[in-house]
N, C-alpha and C positions, 0 to 999 in steps of 0.2 A: 202736560209735561212742556215749563216755560212758557206758562200762564199769568205770573202771579208776580207784581213787581208793588213798591211802593217809592214813593215818588225820589226818598233822598234817599234809596238804598240801590246798591250796585245787584242788578237780574243776573245770573248765572249765565253762561254763554253755553251752544254744545260743543261738542268735540267737533276737531278741525272738520275731520273725515266723514261725518254721519251728513247721510242725507234725511232729513227728519220734516214734518209736516203739520198744519194743523187748520181749524175754522174754529175762531172765535166768534162772539159775540156779546161784544162789552158794551158795560156803560161808564160813563164817569167814576172815577180814582182807578179805574186801569190803566197802568204807567209799565213802561220801559225802562231802564237805565243803565248802559253798557257805556264808559266815561273811554272806554280805548274801540268800540267795538265787538265784535268777532274777526276769528279765524278764518272764515266761512262767507261766503253771500246770501243776504239777505233778499228778499222778495214780498211783497203785499200787494193782495190786489183785495179791492175795495169793491164788497155789494151792497152796503145800506151804511147810510149815515155819510158818518165823518171822523178819519185820526187826525193829529196833528204832529206833526215832526219839525222838532229844535233845532239847528243845525250852523253854529257860528254865528248866533243873533237872528237867525232869520228862520219865520216859520211859515211850514210849507204845509196846506191840509191834502188830504187823500178821500175823495168823494168817488162815490161809485162808476165806476167804470176805469178810475184811476190805478195805474200800480208805479210804484215804487220798489227800487232797489235801492241799496247799500251793500258797497264794495268793503271788502275785509280791513278793520282798521278803523272806518270811520265810525264816528261814535254815534249810538243808537238812545235817542230821546225821543220818546215819542207816547203818547194820550189818547184819552178821550176828553174833547172838552165838557167845561161843566154843560150839566142838563145833557149830556149827548149821548149819542148810542154810532156801535161801529162794529158792524157786521165783515168781517176782514176774511181771506186765505192767505195763510204765510207758509214761507217755508226756508231751512240754510240749508246750503248748498254748494258743491262746489262746481263751477262749467267745466264742462268737455273744451277743452283746448283750441278745437275748430269753431266754436260758435264766436271766437275775437274777431274772426274774420266778416263777420257780416253783421256782430251785432253792435249798432248805432245809436242811441236812444240817449235824446237831451239830458244832460246834466246840469242838473238846476244850480247847483253847490259841489263841491269838490269834497266826490264819491258818493254822494247820492244823485240817482238818476228817474227821474220821471217824466211818466206816457199814460195816454187816455185812451183806451177805447172808446169810441163815440157813437158806433151804431148796434141798438139791439141784437143783430147777429153775430157782431164781432164781439160783445159781451157774451152773451149765451154760446160761444164758442170756447173763450177761456171760461167762461165757468165750468163748464163739461172737462177739460181739459182738469184744470186745476181739482175736479174733483176725484177724477181718475188718476189723478197723480199722486192725492193725496192718499187712495186706497192702496195703491200698490207700493209708496213708499214707508208705509206704517206696516205694511204686511211684509217687506222683507226685514226691517229692523224687527217683528216677531220673529218670524226666522230663522235669521241669527241667532237670536236670543237661546232658541232650541237646539240649533243645530250651527255651529258656527262655520261662514262660508260658505254654506250646504248653495248647490246650483241654482234652486227654487229661489231663493233668496238672492243671491247677482241679478237674474232673467228680471224679478220684479224689479228689483231698482233699477235696470235696464229701461224697464218700459217707464216705471217715473220720471227717470230723467228723457226720454222722449217724451215723454207727456209737457214737460217742462222745458224742450228745445220748442215743441209746436208753441206753444203760449210766446214763448221770446220772437218766435219769427213772425207770430201775428201782430204783436205789438211792432216791432219795428219796420214790418211791410206798412202798416196802418198807418207809421209815423213818418215812412217815408211819403205816402201818398199824399197826407199832409200835411207836409213842407213843398212836395211840387206843385199843390193847388195854391198856396197858402202866401209863400215867400214872394217877397218884394224879387220883382220882374229884372231889376239889378242885382239884387242877391243869386236869384237865381242864374243871369246870363255870366255871374261868375264861378258860380258853381260848375257851368257845362264847360269854361272856358277851361278848370285844374281838369276836370274829368276826361277832357279829352287829348290833356299832352302834359301828364304828372313830370314827367324827365323836364321840365320846361324850369325855369329859374324865377319861378313865381316869388311877386313880393306883393306887398298889398299898397305898393305903389305902381306897380307899374298894371296891377290889376283893377285898380280905383281911376288910373287914365284909360283902361278900356271901358268903363261904364259913367265916363262923365263924374266923376267924384273927387273929395277931395280925401287923400288916404285916411284921416283922421276919421269923417263921415264913413267912407267905405264900414272903417273896424267898428265901427259903433252900430252902424246899421246891420251890420252880418252878425253881430253878438245879438243884436236884441233878436233877429228874426231865426236864428240858428239856436240860439242857448252857447254856443261856443264859440273862442275865435279864431276869427279866420286862419290863424299858420297852424291853432290846435288841431282846425276844421280838415285844413292842408295834408300833414303829418298823418290825422290819422288814414285818408285817404290810400296813401302811397305805401302804408303801415299794409293797409287790406290788400291791395296790390301785389305788393313783394309777398306776403302770405301767400296768395295764390300760383305766383310763380315759382315759389321754394317747392310746393308743391307738383305741381305740372310741365315743368320746364328743366331741362338737365341744363342751368346756367349756373356758372360758379355763384354764390353769394355777392363778392364784389361788384358783379357785373348784372346781377339781381337790383342791388342796391343802388345803382347808377341806372338803370332801366326805369324804376321806379321814384327816381327822382332826387335820390342822397349822393349827391357827389361825392361824400364821406362818408365811407365803408363804417368808421368808429363813431361815426355821428350815428349812421343807421344801424348798426350793432345794440348800441344802446338806447336808441328808441324802442327798437321791437324787443329786447329785454324788459324794458320798462312796461310794454304792452300786451305783453305775452308770458310776459311771465319764464321766458326762456330765451338761450343764444337762436340766431336765422339756422343756424345750423341744427339745432337739437331740435327744432320748431319739425323741420325737413324730415329727419329721422323718423319722427315722431309719428307725423301723419303719414310717412310711406309706409312703416308698421302695421297702419293701420288701415290701409286704403288697398 
């Protein structure tokens, strides 16, 4: 399913609400082209060889241990290079809302996220997680085809989502550990300053002064080391903190916005909606219903 594409033809997209996965071992000639992406997330995990993604004029390679995520609406243009081989797992899915509270992977291009599992232990764990994910997601689809919305199909879908959650947690954890060990000490110091006091009125200029750099030099160094701008990272950390407060604190949305460093409730609500796909109040209600 969804494994055939010609370079100049549009590849069909799976339905937005479907959770489907596969394991492909493809050679040169395999290509996927979706000009408008898909309405769900796509994840690939490379086992052997190389896949190449083209996005906004840039080529990104996926090699063994690499995980690539494409956000809904991000163009799909990926293939196997000349004389190449690409052995990989893939899945189309809709994430659980609470994943966004810890999901923090490097965004190489707008809508394309890439992370690498470096150790053999992590790679084997990811392989086993994807293998079970694939088994459970496809079993769920087969059961739904024979008996609509059966309890067994729903449970298998949840098991598959659990495996995907494990995979993303593992990837995020390893990415964070790598950042902490390898980051330029001045960038790490900036992250520490921000994390210790998210509500402070941080700017590039004030943070640059803390680490004895010019604002432009800090901005460039931070983007180079972290993979995203300082301001975007700051907003992301504040949103993650606010999401936790919405679940575990009983303060008003306006109070939580201020505690997280958003001194405009309107700006906070707009940023939260863009990041989590729903308003702060809707997020709080949804999370408390599932807790």
